[in-house]
PDB file with one MODEL, atoms N, CA, C and O in Angstrom:
MODEL        1
ATOM      1  N   MET A   1     -28.136 -12.518   4.146  1.00  0.00           N
ATOM      2  CA  MET A   1     -28.222 -14.191   4.288  1.00  0.00           C
ATOM      3  C   MET A   1     -28.093 -13.979   5.514  1.00  0.00           C
ATOM      4  O   MET A   1     -27.639 -13.047   6.177  1.00  0.00           O
ATOM      5  N   GLY A   2     -28.685 -15.256   5.810  1.00  0.00           N
ATOM      6  CA  GLY A   2     -29.425 -16.213   7.403  1.00  0.00           C
ATOM      7  C   GLY A   2     -27.916 -16.428   7.804  1.00  0.00           C
ATOM      8  O   GLY A   2     -26.970 -16.416   7.016  1.00  0.00           O
ATOM      9  N   THR A   3     -27.839 -16.678   9.523  1.00  0.00           N
ATOM     10  CA  THR A   3     -27.005 -17.428  10.004  1.00  0.00           C
ATOM     11  C   THR A   3     -26.368 -19.027   9.375  1.00  0.00           C
ATOM     12  O   THR A   3     -25.308 -19.648   9.307  1.00  0.00           O
ATOM     13  N   ILE A   4     -27.410 -19.122   9.103  1.00  0.00           N
ATOM     14  CA  ILE A   4     -27.425 -20.686   8.589  1.00  0.00           C
ATOM     15  C   ILE A   4     -26.498 -20.639   7.574  1.00  0.00           C
ATOM     16  O   ILE A   4     -25.382 -21.107   7.799  1.00  0.00           O
ATOM     17  N   GLU A   5     -26.844 -19.982   6.090  1.00  0.00           N
ATOM     18  CA  GLU A   5     -27.052 -19.881   5.327  1.00  0.00           C
ATOM     19  C   GLU A   5     -24.467 -19.502   5.385  1.00  0.00           C
ATOM     20  O   GLU A   5     -23.612 -20.092   4.725  1.00  0.00           O
ATOM     21  N   THR A   6     -24.314 -18.543   6.276  1.00  0.00           N
ATOM     22  CA  THR A   6     -23.434 -17.982   6.431  1.00  0.00           C
ATOM     23  C   THR A   6     -22.134 -18.918   6.686  1.00  0.00           C
ATOM     24  O   THR A   6     -21.033 -19.144   6.183  1.00  0.00           O
ATOM     25  N   LEU A   7     -23.186 -19.445   8.108  1.00  0.00           N
ATOM     26  CA  LEU A   7     -22.549 -20.859   8.878  1.00  0.00           C
ATOM     27  C   LEU A   7     -21.846 -22.304   7.423  1.00  0.00           C
ATOM     28  O   LEU A   7     -20.789 -22.856   7.117  1.00  0.00           O
ATOM     29  N   ALA A   8     -23.785 -22.271   6.844  1.00  0.00           N
ATOM     30  CA  ALA A   8     -22.799 -22.817   5.827  1.00  0.00           C
ATOM     31  C   ALA A   8     -22.009 -22.670   4.697  1.00  0.00           C
ATOM     32  O   ALA A   8     -21.581 -23.750   4.290  1.00  0.00           O
ATOM     33  N   GLN A   9     -21.739 -21.897   4.183  1.00  0.00           N
ATOM     34  CA  GLN A   9     -20.949 -21.082   3.239  1.00  0.00           C
ATOM     35  C   GLN A   9     -19.210 -21.521   3.919  1.00  0.00           C
ATOM     36  O   GLN A   9     -18.343 -22.252   3.441  1.00  0.00           O
ATOM     37  N   LYS A  10     -19.241 -20.626   5.321  1.00  0.00           N
ATOM     38  CA  LYS A  10     -18.178 -20.682   5.570  1.00  0.00           C
ATOM     39  C   LYS A  10     -17.444 -22.202   5.941  1.00  0.00           C
ATOM     40  O   LYS A  10     -16.271 -22.548   5.801  1.00  0.00           O
ATOM     41  N   LEU A  11     -18.423 -22.825   6.378  1.00  0.00           N
ATOM     42  CA  LEU A  11     -18.042 -24.696   6.470  1.00  0.00           C
ATOM     43  C   LEU A  11     -16.996 -24.855   5.728  1.00  0.00           C
ATOM     44  O   LEU A  11     -15.796 -25.034   5.936  1.00  0.00           O
ATOM     45  N   ALA A  12     -18.413 -24.648   3.821  1.00  0.00           N
ATOM     46  CA  ALA A  12     -17.918 -25.142   2.956  1.00  0.00           C
ATOM     47  C   ALA A  12     -16.866 -25.121   2.852  1.00  0.00           C
ATOM     48  O   ALA A  12     -16.051 -26.019   3.065  1.00  0.00           O
ATOM     49  N   VAL A  13     -16.709 -24.029   2.487  1.00  0.00           N
ATOM     50  CA  VAL A  13     -15.602 -23.298   1.892  1.00  0.00           C
ATOM     51  C   VAL A  13     -14.221 -23.959   3.041  1.00  0.00           C
ATOM     52  O   VAL A  13     -13.314 -24.414   2.344  1.00  0.00           O
ATOM     53  N   ASP A  14     -14.015 -24.045   4.082  1.00  0.00           N
ATOM     54  CA  ASP A  14     -12.914 -24.693   4.947  1.00  0.00           C
ATOM     55  C   ASP A  14     -12.831 -26.240   4.966  1.00  0.00           C
ATOM     56  O   ASP A  14     -11.696 -26.657   5.197  1.00  0.00           O
ATOM     57  N   THR A  15     -14.109 -27.500   4.708  1.00  0.00           N
ATOM     58  CA  THR A  15     -13.838 -28.355   4.699  1.00  0.00           C
ATOM     59  C   THR A  15     -13.208 -28.238   3.084  1.00  0.00           C
ATOM     60  O   THR A  15     -11.979 -28.259   3.019  1.00  0.00           O
ATOM     61  N   LEU A  16     -13.864 -28.134   1.959  1.00  0.00           N
ATOM     62  CA  LEU A  16     -13.474 -28.402   0.859  1.00  0.00           C
ATOM     63  C   LEU A  16     -11.385 -27.952   0.532  1.00  0.00           C
ATOM     64  O   LEU A  16     -10.760 -28.680  -0.239  1.00  0.00           O
ATOM     65  N   LYS A  17     -10.646 -26.715   1.258  1.00  0.00           N
ATOM     66  CA  LYS A  17      -9.515 -26.939   1.820  1.00  0.00           C
ATOM     67  C   LYS A  17      -8.834 -27.629   2.040  1.00  0.00           C
ATOM     68  O   LYS A  17      -7.713 -27.607   1.532  1.00  0.00           O
ATOM     69  N   VAL A  18      -9.198 -28.474   2.836  1.00  0.00           N
ATOM     70  CA  VAL A  18      -8.984 -29.709   4.039  1.00  0.00           C
ATOM     71  C   VAL A  18      -9.070 -30.649   3.064  1.00  0.00           C
ATOM     72  O   VAL A  18      -8.029 -31.283   2.891  1.00  0.00           O
ATOM     73  N   GLN A  19      -9.851 -30.889   2.480  1.00  0.00           N
ATOM     74  CA  GLN A  19     -10.587 -32.005   1.389  1.00  0.00           C
ATOM     75  C   GLN A  19      -9.480 -31.886   0.435  1.00  0.00           C
ATOM     76  O   GLN A  19      -9.001 -32.985   0.153  1.00  0.00           O
ATOM     77  N   ASP A  20      -8.975 -30.975  -0.097  1.00  0.00           N
ATOM     78  CA  ASP A  20      -8.536 -30.720  -1.086  1.00  0.00           C
ATOM     79  C   ASP A  20      -6.675 -31.398  -0.330  1.00  0.00           C
ATOM     80  O   ASP A  20      -6.455 -32.607  -0.389  1.00  0.00           O
ATOM     81  N   ALA A  21      -5.859 -30.673   0.137  1.00  0.00           N
ATOM     82  CA  ALA A  21      -5.349 -31.232   0.843  1.00  0.00           C
ATOM     83  C   ALA A  21      -4.455 -31.848   1.814  1.00  0.00           C
ATOM     84  O   ALA A  21      -3.363 -31.735   2.371  1.00  0.00           O
ATOM     85  N   SER A  22      -6.066 -32.940   1.664  1.00  0.00           N
ATOM     86  CA  SER A  22      -6.164 -34.302   2.853  1.00  0.00           C
ATOM     87  C   SER A  22      -6.302 -35.067   1.148  1.00  0.00           C
ATOM     88  O   SER A  22      -5.978 -36.233   1.377  1.00  0.00           O
ATOM     89  N   GLY A  23      -6.622 -34.966  -0.415  1.00  0.00           N
ATOM     90  CA  GLY A  23      -6.973 -36.120  -0.765  1.00  0.00           C
ATOM     91  C   GLY A  23      -7.872 -37.055  -1.414  1.00  0.00           C
ATOM     92  O   GLY A  23      -8.044 -37.732  -2.428  1.00  0.00           O
ATOM     93  N   GLU A  24      -8.693 -36.500   0.506  1.00  0.00           N
ATOM     94  CA  GLU A  24      -9.868 -37.212   0.242  1.00  0.00           C
ATOM     95  C   GLU A  24     -10.208 -37.166   0.083  1.00  0.00           C
ATOM     96  O   GLU A  24     -10.975 -36.958   1.023  1.00  0.00           O
ATOM     97  N   ASP A  25     -11.270 -37.125  -1.708  1.00  0.00           N
ATOM     98  CA  ASP A  25     -12.225 -36.724  -1.878  1.00  0.00           C
ATOM     99  C   ASP A  25     -13.795 -36.340  -1.328  1.00  0.00           C
ATOM    100  O   ASP A  25     -14.455 -35.329  -1.569  1.00  0.00           O
ATOM    101  N   ARG A  26     -14.149 -37.557  -0.480  1.00  0.00           N
ATOM    102  CA  ARG A  26     -15.128 -37.614   0.007  1.00  0.00           C
ATOM    103  C   ARG A  26     -15.175 -37.309   1.406  1.00  0.00           C
ATOM    104  O   ARG A  26     -15.962 -37.920   2.129  1.00  0.00           O
ATOM    105  N   PHE A  27     -14.171 -36.148   2.002  1.00  0.00           N
ATOM    106  CA  PHE A  27     -14.207 -36.001   3.665  1.00  0.00           C
ATOM    107  C   PHE A  27     -15.261 -34.451   3.816  1.00  0.00           C
ATOM    108  O   PHE A  27     -14.908 -33.506   4.521  1.00  0.00           O
ATOM    109  N   TYR A  28     -16.646 -34.465   2.957  1.00  0.00           N
ATOM    110  CA  TYR A  28     -17.277 -33.540   3.047  1.00  0.00           C
ATOM    111  C   TYR A  28     -18.392 -34.620   3.742  1.00  0.00           C
ATOM    112  O   TYR A  28     -19.008 -34.395   4.784  1.00  0.00           O
ATOM    113  N   VAL A  29     -18.491 -35.723   2.996  1.00  0.00           N
ATOM    114  CA  VAL A  29     -19.741 -36.065   3.447  1.00  0.00           C
ATOM    115  C   VAL A  29     -19.396 -36.506   5.034  1.00  0.00           C
ATOM    116  O   VAL A  29     -20.389 -36.664   5.745  1.00  0.00           O
ATOM    117  N   GLU A  30     -17.958 -36.739   5.712  1.00  0.00           N
ATOM    118  CA  GLU A  30     -17.706 -36.829   6.815  1.00  0.00           C
ATOM    119  C   GLU A  30     -18.278 -35.300   7.770  1.00  0.00           C
ATOM    120  O   GLU A  30     -18.095 -35.537   8.964  1.00  0.00           O
ATOM    121  N   VAL A  31     -18.574 -34.608   7.671  1.00  0.00           N
ATOM    122  CA  VAL A  31     -18.559 -33.284   7.847  1.00  0.00           C
ATOM    123  C   VAL A  31     -19.612 -33.195   7.612  1.00  0.00           C
ATOM    124  O   VAL A  31     -19.967 -32.092   8.027  1.00  0.00           O
ATOM    125  N   GLY A  32     -20.303 -33.628   7.231  1.00  0.00           N
ATOM    126  CA  GLY A  32     -21.677 -33.685   7.401  1.00  0.00           C
ATOM    127  C   GLY A  32     -22.176 -35.168   7.677  1.00  0.00           C
ATOM    128  O   GLY A  32     -22.260 -35.693   6.567  1.00  0.00           O
ATOM    129  N   GLN A  33     -22.437 -35.815   8.372  1.00  0.00           N
ATOM    130  CA  GLN A  33     -22.841 -37.109   9.637  1.00  0.00           C
ATOM    131  C   GLN A  33     -22.873 -36.162  10.854  1.00  0.00           C
ATOM    132  O   GLN A  33     -23.785 -35.793  11.595  1.00  0.00           O
ATOM    133  N   VAL A  34     -21.130 -35.818  10.776  1.00  0.00           N
ATOM    134  CA  VAL A  34     -21.102 -34.565  12.190  1.00  0.00           C
ATOM    135  C   VAL A  34     -21.685 -33.621  12.307  1.00  0.00           C
ATOM    136  O   VAL A  34     -21.585 -33.184  13.453  1.00  0.00           O
ATOM    137  N   LEU A  35     -22.697 -32.636  11.236  1.00  0.00           N
ATOM    138  CA  LEU A  35     -23.292 -31.720  11.260  1.00  0.00           C
ATOM    139  C   LEU A  35     -24.685 -32.656  11.057  1.00  0.00           C
ATOM    140  O   LEU A  35     -25.372 -32.316  12.020  1.00  0.00           O
ATOM    141  N   GLY A  36     -25.095 -33.194  10.648  1.00  0.00           N
ATOM    142  CA  GLY A  36     -26.495 -34.051  10.860  1.00  0.00           C
ATOM    143  C   GLY A  36     -26.399 -34.601  11.896  1.00  0.00           C
ATOM    144  O   GLY A  36     -27.150 -35.543  11.643  1.00  0.00           O
ATOM    145  N   ALA A  37     -26.074 -34.776  12.878  1.00  0.00           N
ATOM    146  CA  ALA A  37     -26.330 -35.012  14.531  1.00  0.00           C
ATOM    147  C   ALA A  37     -26.307 -34.179  15.386  1.00  0.00           C
ATOM    148  O   ALA A  37     -26.578 -34.467  16.552  1.00  0.00           O
ATOM    149  N   ALA A  38     -26.004 -33.056  15.033  1.00  0.00           N
ATOM    150  CA  ALA A  38     -26.549 -31.774  15.725  1.00  0.00           C
ATOM    151  C   ALA A  38     -27.296 -30.944  15.328  1.00  0.00           C
ATOM    152  O   ALA A  38     -28.170 -30.383  15.990  1.00  0.00           O
ATOM    153  N   SER A  39     -26.941 -30.720  13.811  1.00  0.00           N
ATOM    154  CA  SER A  39     -28.872 -29.762  13.120  1.00  0.00           C
ATOM    155  C   SER A  39     -28.521 -30.110  12.195  1.00  0.00           C
ATOM    156  O   SER A  39     -27.352 -30.124  11.809  1.00  0.00           O
ATOM    157  N   GLN A  40     -29.768 -30.584  11.460  1.00  0.00           N
ATOM    158  CA  GLN A  40     -30.352 -30.660  10.291  1.00  0.00           C
ATOM    159  C   GLN A  40     -30.198 -30.106   8.953  1.00  0.00           C
ATOM    160  O   GLN A  40     -29.705 -30.375   7.858  1.00  0.00           O
ATOM    161  N   SER A  41     -30.690 -29.428   9.411  1.00  0.00           N
ATOM    162  CA  SER A  41     -31.292 -28.218   8.742  1.00  0.00           C
ATOM    163  C   SER A  41     -29.668 -27.709   8.024  1.00  0.00           C
ATOM    164  O   SER A  41     -29.283 -27.906   6.872  1.00  0.00           O
ATOM    165  N   LEU A  42     -28.978 -27.048   9.095  1.00  0.00           N
ATOM    166  CA  LEU A  42     -27.006 -26.744   8.951  1.00  0.00           C
ATOM    167  C   LEU A  42     -26.680 -27.861   7.726  1.00  0.00           C
ATOM    168  O   LEU A  42     -26.564 -27.579   6.534  1.00  0.00           O
ATOM    169  N   GLU A  43     -26.557 -29.281   8.366  1.00  0.00           N
ATOM    170  CA  GLU A  43     -26.018 -29.696   7.476  1.00  0.00           C
ATOM    171  C   GLU A  43     -26.940 -30.011   6.292  1.00  0.00           C
ATOM    172  O   GLU A  43     -26.517 -30.763   5.414  1.00  0.00           O
ATOM    173  N   GLU A  44     -28.070 -29.532   6.214  1.00  0.00           N
ATOM    174  CA  GLU A  44     -28.898 -29.823   4.406  1.00  0.00           C
ATOM    175  C   GLU A  44     -28.367 -28.282   3.868  1.00  0.00           C
ATOM    176  O   GLU A  44     -28.387 -28.291   2.637  1.00  0.00           O
ATOM    177  N   ALA A  45     -27.894 -26.950   4.409  1.00  0.00           N
ATOM    178  CA  ALA A  45     -27.476 -26.184   4.073  1.00  0.00           C
ATOM    179  C   ALA A  45     -26.320 -25.902   3.388  1.00  0.00           C
ATOM    180  O   ALA A  45     -26.207 -25.207   2.378  1.00  0.00           O
ATOM    181  N   PHE A  46     -24.822 -26.927   4.467  1.00  0.00           N
ATOM    182  CA  PHE A  46     -23.784 -27.739   3.694  1.00  0.00           C
ATOM    183  C   PHE A  46     -23.450 -27.735   3.084  1.00  0.00           C
ATOM    184  O   PHE A  46     -22.501 -27.188   2.523  1.00  0.00           O
ATOM    185  N   LEU A  47     -24.615 -28.835   2.833  1.00  0.00           N
ATOM    186  CA  LEU A  47     -23.975 -29.994   1.609  1.00  0.00           C
ATOM    187  C   LEU A  47     -24.511 -29.341   0.744  1.00  0.00           C
ATOM    188  O   LEU A  47     -23.934 -29.648  -0.299  1.00  0.00           O
ATOM    189  N   THR A  48     -25.647 -28.264   0.439  1.00  0.00           N
ATOM    190  CA  THR A  48     -25.666 -27.005  -1.134  1.00  0.00           C
ATOM    191  C   THR A  48     -24.769 -26.520  -1.287  1.00  0.00           C
ATOM    192  O   THR A  48     -24.382 -26.117  -2.384  1.00  0.00           O
ATOM    193  N   GLU A  49     -24.045 -26.392  -0.008  1.00  0.00           N
ATOM    194  CA  GLU A  49     -22.532 -25.483  -0.520  1.00  0.00           C
ATOM    195  C   GLU A  49     -21.994 -26.550  -0.852  1.00  0.00           C
ATOM    196  O   GLU A  49     -22.940 -27.173  -0.371  1.00  0.00           O
ATOM    197  N   ILE A  50     -21.440 -27.231  -1.177  1.00  0.00           N
ATOM    198  CA  ILE A  50     -20.010 -28.684  -1.055  1.00  0.00           C
ATOM    199  C   ILE A  50     -20.488 -29.173  -2.350  1.00  0.00           C
ATOM    200  O   ILE A  50     -19.717 -29.482  -3.258  1.00  0.00           O
ATOM    201  N   ARG A  51     -22.430 -29.277  -2.473  1.00  0.00           N
ATOM    202  CA  ARG A  51     -22.238 -29.143  -4.127  1.00  0.00           C
ATOM    203  C   ARG A  51     -22.300 -28.159  -5.099  1.00  0.00           C
ATOM    204  O   ARG A  51     -21.773 -28.310  -6.202  1.00  0.00           O
ATOM    205  N   VAL A  52     -23.082 -26.868  -4.678  1.00  0.00           N
ATOM    206  CA  VAL A  52     -21.872 -26.255  -5.321  1.00  0.00           C
ATOM    207  C   VAL A  52     -21.429 -26.156  -6.539  1.00  0.00           C
ATOM    208  O   VAL A  52     -21.617 -26.296  -7.747  1.00  0.00           O
ATOM    209  N   ARG A  53     -20.152 -25.580  -4.910  1.00  0.00           N
ATOM    210  CA  ARG A  53     -18.701 -25.186  -5.317  1.00  0.00           C
ATOM    211  C   ARG A  53     -18.349 -26.663  -6.103  1.00  0.00           C
ATOM    212  O   ARG A  53     -17.913 -26.174  -7.146  1.00  0.00           O
ATOM    213  N   LEU A  54     -18.250 -28.043  -6.295  1.00  0.00           N
ATOM    214  CA  LEU A  54     -17.404 -29.175  -6.304  1.00  0.00           C
ATOM    215  C   LEU A  54     -18.613 -28.962  -8.247  1.00  0.00           C
ATOM    216  O   LEU A  54     -18.084 -29.383  -9.276  1.00  0.00           O
ATOM    217  N   ALA A  55     -19.910 -28.382  -8.317  1.00  0.00           N
ATOM    218  CA  ALA A  55     -20.843 -28.498  -9.258  1.00  0.00           C
ATOM    219  C   ALA A  55     -19.564 -27.149 -10.454  1.00  0.00           C
ATOM    220  O   ALA A  55     -18.789 -27.461 -11.357  1.00  0.00           O
ATOM    221  N   GLU A  56     -19.846 -25.919  -9.952  1.00  0.00           N
ATOM    222  CA  GLU A  56     -18.636 -25.029 -10.026  1.00  0.00           C
ATOM    223  C   GLU A  56     -17.647 -25.122 -10.520  1.00  0.00           C
ATOM    224  O   GLU A  56     -17.258 -24.370 -11.413  1.00  0.00           O
ATOM    225  N   ARG A  57     -16.564 -26.738  -9.716  1.00  0.00           N
ATOM    226  CA  ARG A  57     -14.803 -26.704 -10.774  1.00  0.00           C
ATOM    227  C   ARG A  57     -14.944 -27.305 -11.360  1.00  0.00           C
ATOM    228  O   ARG A  57     -14.432 -26.969 -12.428  1.00  0.00           O
ATOM    229  N   LYS A  58     -15.920 -29.173 -11.453  1.00  0.00           N
ATOM    230  CA  LYS A  58     -16.369 -29.914 -12.565  1.00  0.00           C
ATOM    231  C   LYS A  58     -16.508 -28.556 -13.847  1.00  0.00           C
ATOM    232  O   LYS A  58     -15.448 -28.524 -14.472  1.00  0.00           O
ATOM    233  N   ALA A  59     -17.579 -27.410 -14.394  1.00  0.00           N
ATOM    234  CA  ALA A  59     -17.925 -27.251 -14.794  1.00  0.00           C
ATOM    235  C   ALA A  59     -16.709 -26.000 -14.987  1.00  0.00           C
ATOM    236  O   ALA A  59     -16.840 -25.433 -16.072  1.00  0.00           O
ATOM    237  N   ARG A  60     -15.679 -25.523 -14.230  1.00  0.00           N
ATOM    238  CA  ARG A  60     -14.718 -24.273 -14.767  1.00  0.00           C
ATOM    239  C   ARG A  60     -13.702 -25.301 -15.057  1.00  0.00           C
ATOM    240  O   ARG A  60     -12.664 -24.672 -15.261  1.00  0.00           O
ATOM    241  N   ASP A  61     -13.378 -27.095 -15.232  1.00  0.00           N
ATOM    242  CA  ASP A  61     -12.471 -27.266 -15.976  1.00  0.00           C
ATOM    243  C   ASP A  61     -12.734 -27.573 -17.311  1.00  0.00           C
ATOM    244  O   ASP A  61     -12.117 -27.293 -18.338  1.00  0.00           O
ATOM    245  N   PHE A  62     -14.521 -28.665 -16.964  1.00  0.00           N
ATOM    246  CA  PHE A  62     -15.100 -28.675 -18.640  1.00  0.00           C
ATOM    247  C   PHE A  62     -14.842 -27.335 -19.448  1.00  0.00           C
ATOM    248  O   PHE A  62     -14.562 -27.398 -20.645  1.00  0.00           O
ATOM    249  N   LEU A  63     -14.951 -25.972 -18.702  1.00  0.00           N
ATOM    250  CA  LEU A  63     -14.884 -25.083 -19.757  1.00  0.00           C
ATOM    251  C   LEU A  63     -13.016 -24.065 -19.880  1.00  0.00           C
ATOM    252  O   LEU A  63     -12.675 -23.018 -20.430  1.00  0.00           O
ATOM    253  N   ASN A  64     -12.407 -24.934 -19.186  1.00  0.00           N
ATOM    254  CA  ASN A  64     -11.082 -24.296 -19.274  1.00  0.00           C
ATOM    255  C   ASN A  64     -10.917 -25.017 -20.386  1.00  0.00           C
ATOM    256  O   ASN A  64     -10.701 -24.546 -21.502  1.00  0.00           O
ATOM    257  N   LYS A  65     -11.018 -26.192 -20.100  1.00  0.00           N
ATOM    258  CA  LYS A  65     -10.212 -27.235 -21.290  1.00  0.00           C
ATOM    259  C   LYS A  65      -9.983 -27.410 -22.886  1.00  0.00           C
ATOM    260  O   LYS A  65      -9.195 -27.792 -23.751  1.00  0.00           O
ATOM    261  N   LYS A  66     -12.227 -26.419 -22.438  1.00  0.00           N
ATOM    262  CA  LYS A  66     -12.633 -26.150 -23.643  1.00  0.00           C
ATOM    263  C   LYS A  66     -12.412 -25.335 -24.517  1.00  0.00           C
ATOM    264  O   LYS A  66     -12.865 -25.518 -25.647  1.00  0.00           O
ATOM    265  N   VAL A  67     -11.405 -23.859 -24.102  1.00  0.00           N
ATOM    266  CA  VAL A  67     -11.114 -22.633 -24.245  1.00  0.00           C
ATOM    267  C   VAL A  67      -9.772 -22.785 -25.003  1.00  0.00           C
ATOM    268  O   VAL A  67      -9.523 -22.216 -26.066  1.00  0.00           O
ATOM    269  N   ALA A  68      -8.553 -23.996 -24.034  1.00  0.00           N
ATOM    270  CA  ALA A  68      -7.650 -24.490 -24.360  1.00  0.00           C
ATOM    271  C   ALA A  68      -7.271 -25.284 -25.864  1.00  0.00           C
ATOM    272  O   ALA A  68      -6.240 -25.071 -26.501  1.00  0.00           O
ATOM    273  N   ASP A  69      -8.754 -26.592 -26.404  1.00  0.00           N
ATOM    274  CA  ASP A  69      -8.667 -27.069 -27.114  1.00  0.00           C
ATOM    275  C   ASP A  69      -9.048 -25.874 -28.230  1.00  0.00           C
ATOM    276  O   ASP A  69      -8.395 -25.845 -29.273  1.00  0.00           O
ATOM    277  N   LEU A  70     -10.121 -24.878 -27.999  1.00  0.00           N
ATOM    278  CA  LEU A  70     -10.006 -24.683 -29.116  1.00  0.00           C
ATOM    279  C   LEU A  70      -8.633 -23.149 -29.179  1.00  0.00           C
ATOM    280  O   LEU A  70      -8.848 -22.076 -29.743  1.00  0.00           O
ATOM    281  N   GLN A  71      -7.962 -23.342 -28.796  1.00  0.00           N
ATOM    282  CA  GLN A  71      -6.515 -21.641 -28.575  1.00  0.00           C
ATOM    283  C   GLN A  71      -5.470 -22.989 -28.917  1.00  0.00           C
ATOM    284  O   GLN A  71      -4.305 -22.834 -28.549  1.00  0.00           O
ATOM    285  N   ALA A  72      -5.671 -23.750 -29.313  1.00  0.00           N
ATOM    286  CA  ALA A  72      -5.191 -25.632 -29.545  1.00  0.00           C
ATOM    287  C   ALA A  72      -5.565 -25.069 -31.308  1.00  0.00           C
ATOM    288  O   ALA A  72      -5.150 -24.650 -32.389  1.00  0.00           O
ATOM    289  N   GLN A  73      -6.283 -25.336 -30.765  1.00  0.00           N
ATOM    290  CA  GLN A  73      -7.043 -25.950 -32.861  1.00  0.00           C
ATOM    291  C   GLN A  73      -6.489 -24.215 -33.444  1.00  0.00           C
ATOM    292  O   GLN A  73      -5.524 -24.154 -34.207  1.00  0.00           O
ATOM    293  N   LEU A  74      -7.163 -22.993 -33.018  1.00  0.00           N
ATOM    294  CA  LEU A  74      -6.682 -21.782 -34.112  1.00  0.00           C
ATOM    295  C   LEU A  74      -5.346 -21.445 -34.145  1.00  0.00           C
ATOM    296  O   LEU A  74      -4.988 -20.851 -35.162  1.00  0.00           O
ATOM    297  N   GLY A  75      -4.189 -21.753 -32.971  1.00  0.00           N
ATOM    298  CA  GLY A  75      -2.679 -22.080 -33.599  1.00  0.00           C
ATOM    299  C   GLY A  75      -2.505 -22.834 -34.672  1.00  0.00           C
ATOM    300  O   GLY A  75      -1.860 -22.381 -35.618  1.00  0.00           O
ATOM    301  N   ALA A  76      -2.857 -23.663 -34.698  1.00  0.00           N
ATOM    302  CA  ALA A  76      -2.702 -25.349 -34.923  1.00  0.00           C
ATOM    303  C   ALA A  76      -2.657 -24.546 -36.481  1.00  0.00           C
ATOM    304  O   ALA A  76      -1.686 -24.468 -37.234  1.00  0.00           O
ATOM    305  N   LYS A  77      -4.266 -23.898 -36.718  1.00  0.00           N
ATOM    306  CA  LYS A  77      -4.898 -23.259 -37.750  1.00  0.00           C
ATOM    307  C   LYS A  77      -4.110 -22.045 -38.687  1.00  0.00           C
ATOM    308  O   LYS A  77      -4.436 -21.828 -39.853  1.00  0.00           O
ATOM    309  N   GLY A  78      -2.943 -21.239 -37.930  1.00  0.00           N
ATOM    310  CA  GLY A  78      -2.200 -20.178 -37.680  1.00  0.00           C
ATOM    311  C   GLY A  78      -1.072 -20.838 -38.247  1.00  0.00           C
ATOM    312  O   GLY A  78      -0.718 -20.432 -39.354  1.00  0.00           O
ATOM    313  N   GLU A  79      -0.539 -21.615 -37.810  1.00  0.00           N
ATOM    314  CA  GLU A  79       0.676 -22.763 -38.397  1.00  0.00           C
ATOM    315  C   GLU A  79       0.289 -23.089 -40.056  1.00  0.00           C
ATOM    316  O   GLU A  79       1.153 -23.476 -40.842  1.00  0.00           O
ATOM    317  N   THR A  80      -0.716 -22.936 -40.332  1.00  0.00           N
ATOM    318  CA  THR A  80      -0.516 -24.161 -41.592  1.00  0.00           C
ATOM    319  C   THR A  80      -0.667 -22.567 -42.712  1.00  0.00           C
ATOM    320  O   THR A  80      -0.606 -22.666 -43.937  1.00  0.00           O
TER     321      THR A  80
ENDMDL
END
């Protein structure tokens, strides 16, 4: 992994921690704007890292809900 990717990854992780703690769901946009003023390459890598992580969260939430629903259905069938 190159320097830009490594820095973008670390920055994305830290940004999402602050975003989660603050409740500001678009905080990463502000960080991206700061990056864009200094380095478009790092901004692009950072935004990619953010998008991937946010997409994974959505997919993980969907998957967890699906598993919980299936377990509930199986539990209901076992009770009848």
